[in-house]
VOGU-3710 file (C-alpha; in Angstrom, 3 decimals, decimal comma):
1> xxxxxxxxxx> -30,181/-137,418/-82,127  -29,681/-137,058/-86,143  -29,876/-133,405/-87,041  -31,367/-132,948/-91,014  -28,533/-131,325/-92,472  -26,148/-133,575/-90,184  -24,758/-130,889/-88,582  -25,248/-131,340/-84,720  -23,518/-128,207/-83,273  -25,854/-126,034/-85,036
11> xxxxxxxxxx> -29,382/-124,915/-83,483  -33,025/-126,114/-86,010  -33,529/-123,487/-88,169  -36,944/-124,387/-90,378  -36,668/-120,946/-92,530  -36,467/-121,238/-96,359  -35,957/-117,738/-97,481  -33,892/-114,539/-96,412  -34,471/-113,004/-93,675  -33,076/-110,349/-91,377
21> xxxxxxxxxx> -31,818/-110,746/-87,354  -32,747/-109,138/-84,584  -29,456/-107,293/-81,960  -28,477/-110,656/-80,907  -28,208/-112,114/-84,413  -31,137/-114,398/-84,361  -34,259/-114,571/-86,467  -37,058/-112,694/-85,257  -39,659/-115,304/-86,099  -40,213/-117,504/-83,846
31> xxxxxxxxxx> -40,790/-121,486/-85,138  -41,779/-124,688/-83,195  -39,742/-127,815/-83,256  -41,914/-131,372/-83,474  -41,466/-131,545/-79,580  -43,102/-128,350/-79,059  -40,333/-126,293/-77,833  -39,776/-122,830/-79,019  -36,713/-121,515/-80,744  -35,471/-118,781/-83,177
41> xxxxxxxxxx> -32,602/-119,367/-85,613  -29,351/-118,364/-85,480  -28,655/-115,915/-87,846  -24,687/-115,793/-87,815  -24,021/-118,662/-89,331  -23,451/-118,432/-93,338  -25,132/-121,934/-94,182  -28,170/-120,187/-93,507  -30,458/-117,844/-95,565  -30,262/-114,940/-93,233
51> xxxxxxxxxx> -29,006/-111,173/-94,636  -25,613/-110,750/-95,879  -25,044/-108,215/-93,154  -26,259/-111,217/-90,235  -23,748/-113,729/-91,033  -20,445/-114,290/-89,367  -19,600/-117,772/-89,175  -18,959/-121,271/-89,683  -19,415/-123,515/-86,968  -16,673/-126,311/-86,243
61> xxxxxxxxxx> -18,573/-129,143/-87,843  -19,143/-127,185/-91,127  -15,737/-126,350/-91,588  -14,417/-129,745/-90,728  -17,206/-131,014/-93,038  -15,547/-128,743/-96,202  -12,468/-129,388/-95,361  -12,818/-132,694/-95,222  -14,910/-132,488/-99,043  -12,071/-130,289/-100,223
71> xxxxxxxxxx> -9,365/-133,489/-99,057  -11,464/-136,176/-101,016  -13,875/-134,848/-103,627  -12,118/-131,538/-104,300  -8,245/-132,571/-104,168  -7,369/-131,441/-107,519  -8,165/-127,859/-106,300  -5,870/-128,000/-103,473  -2,071/-126,941/-104,704  1,295/-125,725/-102,931
81> xxxxxxxxxx> 1,927/-122,431/-104,272  -0,569/-120,125/-105,977  0,291/-120,942/-110,530  0,108/-116,779/-111,271  2,882/-114,427/-110,108  1,124/-111,631/-107,527  -0,343/-108,485/-108,723  1,310/-105,395/-106,794  0,211/-102,170/-108,905  -2,459/-100,854/-110,832
91> xxxxxxxxxx> -2,222/-100,366/-114,752  -0,901/-96,891/-115,914  -3,985/-94,940/-117,707  -1,987/-94,792/-121,485  -5,356/-93,200/-123,415  -7,307/-90,781/-123,528  -5,247/-88,877/-121,478  -6,281/-87,050/-118,455  -9,194/-84,089/-119,818  -8,735/-84,258/-123,293
101> xxxxxxxxxx> -11,705/-84,687/-126,220  -12,529/-87,785/-127,217  -15,151/-89,264/-130,078  -18,628/-89,421/-128,818  -18,679/-92,886/-130,844  -15,191/-95,077/-131,390  -13,035/-93,216/-128,940  -10,216/-95,634/-127,475  -9,432/-96,184/-124,124  -5,846/-97,778/-123,730
111> xxxxxxxxxx> -3,672/-98,830/-120,741  -0,172/-100,908/-119,969  -0,571/-104,273/-119,224  0,508/-104,984/-115,600  3,038/-107,884/-114,712  1,196/-111,197/-114,397  -2,310/-109,851/-115,340  -4,331/-112,036/-117,177  -7,806/-109,912/-117,278  -8,294/-105,839/-116,895
121> xxxxxxxxxx> -11,980/-104,669/-114,865  -12,735/-101,125/-116,808  -15,501/-99,566/-115,552  -16,779/-95,552/-116,976  -19,310/-93,425/-116,336  -20,378/-90,041/-116,128  -20,689/-89,483/-112,175  -16,809/-89,086/-110,823  -17,810/-91,057/-107,797  -18,530/-94,360/-109,399
131> xxxxxxxxxx> -21,451/-94,822/-107,322  -22,807/-95,568/-110,319  -21,406/-97,564/-113,287  -22,548/-97,083/-116,833  -20,305/-99,663/-118,083  -18,389/-102,669/-116,539  -16,705/-104,975/-118,827  -13,738/-107,279/-118,233  -11,407/-108,074/-120,772  -7,783/-110,328/-121,829
141> xxxxxxxxxx> -6,405/-106,672/-123,888  -5,046/-103,635/-122,574  -7,291/-101,508/-125,124  -11,286/-101,046/-125,567  -12,903/-99,300/-128,149  -16,123/-97,589/-127,189  -19,557/-97,824/-128,537  -22,195/-94,286/-128,411  -21,798/-92,092/-125,609  -23,698/-88,945/-124,958
151> xxxxxxxxxx> -22,256/-86,005/-127,010  -20,355/-82,836/-124,625  -19,942/-85,049/-121,635  -17,086/-85,917/-119,075  -16,389/-89,322/-118,575  -15,091/-90,419/-116,162  -12,905/-94,135/-116,425  -10,745/-96,511/-114,880  -8,697/-100,275/-115,120  -8,240/-102,477/-112,850
161> xxxxxxxxxx> -5,594/-105,995/-113,257  -5,904/-109,323/-111,688  -5,535/-112,636/-112,208  -7,112/-115,908/-111,316  -5,046/-116,184/-108,221  -4,996/-112,361/-107,333  -8,256/-110,550/-107,204  -8,305/-107,994/-104,773  -5,838/-105,567/-106,711  -6,220/-101,387/-106,578
171> xxxxxxxxxx> -8,000/-100,028/-109,713  -5,767/-97,282/-110,915  -6,668/-93,215/-110,316  -9,844/-92,637/-112,507  -9,154/-89,881/-115,553  -11,663/-88,262/-117,335  -11,934/-87,437/-121,119  -14,567/-84,860/-122,477  -16,672/-86,396/-125,810  -17,146/-84,156/-128,619
181> xxxxxxxxxx> -19,072/-84,730/-132,188  -17,909/-87,385/-134,315  -18,176/-84,040/-137,426  -15,635/-82,285/-135,334  -13,192/-84,900/-135,537  -11,659/-85,184/-138,690  -10,710/-88,962/-140,569  -7,144/-89,619/-140,320  -4,864/-89,523/-142,778  -3,076/-91,619/-144,364
191> xxxxxxxxxx> -0,031/-91,524/-142,223  -2,082/-91,461/-139,345  -2,565/-87,658/-138,530  -5,553/-86,606/-136,733  -6,424/-83,146/-135,167  -9,555/-82,005/-133,422  -12,079/-80,830/-132,545  -12,157/-78,487/-135,360  -15,209/-76,486/-133,734  -13,768/-75,059/-130,356
201> xxxxxxxxxx> -14,419/-72,819/-127,564  -12,101/-70,280/-125,954  -9,733/-72,406/-123,676  -10,218/-75,695/-124,983  -7,690/-77,763/-125,924  -6,893/-79,475/-129,219  -6,267/-83,289/-129,601  -3,506/-84,917/-131,979  -3,300/-88,075/-132,969  0,414/-89,001/-134,424
211> xxxxxxxxxx> 1,163/-91,952/-136,817  4,442/-94,154/-135,969  6,426/-91,930/-138,548  5,524/-88,740/-136,642  6,092/-89,806/-133,584  9,404/-88,323/-131,096  9,800/-85,802/-134,009  11,221/-81,957/-132,375  7,756/-79,933/-133,870  7,231/-76,439/-134,793
221> xxxxxxxxxx> 3,479/-75,824/-134,083  1,747/-72,031/-134,840  -2,214/-70,477/-135,347  -2,573/-68,101/-137,129  -5,432/-66,100/-138,468  -7,018/-65,607/-141,987  -4,698/-62,498/-142,749  -1,826/-64,532/-141,621  -1,181/-63,209/-138,630  1,184/-65,633/-136,052
231> xxxxxxxxxx> -1,226/-65,993/-133,160  0,793/-68,240/-131,057  4,044/-70,130/-131,652  5,897/-72,660/-129,734  8,042/-75,967/-129,843  6,394/-79,085/-129,880  8,045/-82,783/-129,028  5,378/-85,673/-130,478  6,799/-87,630/-127,539  3,622/-90,181/-127,614
241> xxxxxxxxxx> 0,770/-91,191/-130,497  -1,509/-88,630/-128,989  -1,178/-85,516/-127,083  -3,524/-82,372/-125,614  -2,600/-78,991/-127,011  -3,604/-76,570/-124,890  -4,675/-73,198/-126,965  -4,024/-69,759/-125,041  -7,794/-69,226/-127,474  -9,028/-66,535/-124,225
251> xxxxxxxxxx> -9,119/-63,105/-125,541  -8,658/-64,558/-129,018  -11,754/-62,569/-131,332  -13,946/-65,605/-132,760  -13,409/-66,950/-136,241  -10,983/-69,202/-138,738  -7,171/-69,904/-137,768  -4,985/-72,050/-139,194  -3,148/-74,313/-137,146  0,625/-75,492/-138,896
261> xxxxxxxxxx> 2,786/-78,075/-137,406  6,014/-78,063/-139,430  8,787/-80,916/-138,652  11,341/-83,120/-140,376  8,603/-85,074/-142,023  6,566/-82,575/-143,796  4,243/-80,057/-142,644  0,619/-80,446/-141,706  -2,409/-77,498/-141,762  -5,680/-78,005/-140,052
271> xxxxxxx> -8,265/-75,707/-140,398  -10,051/-74,264/-137,042  -13,656/-72,688/-136,193  -12,808/-70,847/-132,745  -17,043/-69,880/-131,461  -17,075/-66,638/-130,264  -19,223/-66,064/-126,737
//
């Protein structure tokens, strides 16, 4: 006898739709063959329409047929060694720094390249468990500029590196950023210096961005009130293009303050409005 699918080591299966199986991995629908014999389809076979949770195997003849096809029609798919190197780690997250502010429109995500990686999968969401992903993209670059997000929200993001040979790779540890209104973020100056937000709450951190000329500099950072009284002062090292500055503003009165940043390249100032409450 000849089977319709040319595989003689599998049971008949007339079900042409996705179907569930019982506890023995057989179909719940009884079928009748041309000779009048009753049977149930085998749900363990991948070459069936059973649900994914039922499928566990290929039959011996199915395996032999696939191998024969690979050795003949698909011989070009075979190679002795991988053509791309192994990926052993996850990307380092560079920007935004974990927990820092980011503009609600045009925020930039940046990560370090991974040896042997050709592609990166980026995901972000407002749910820290990532059970729901609001955005997912594959890119060959190591940065991504986002569109419009929701304001005053925490976003969580992560990245995974892979190539054509190594795709089962780990995600980076997730990091978060907090979106602030575009009006709270000034445009960068000619040397790419920027400080935001200008409207802050008590305990809220600032984000400082430095152009190349201002990076790797020893700076003196001060915050003064409108009378010129120094509220806080600390040495600062511009070790990265973007850093987070935590202000001890918990007990400061609401009002206007001035951030002063002094270094070898000059002095930068920014006015801040501290909200009450």
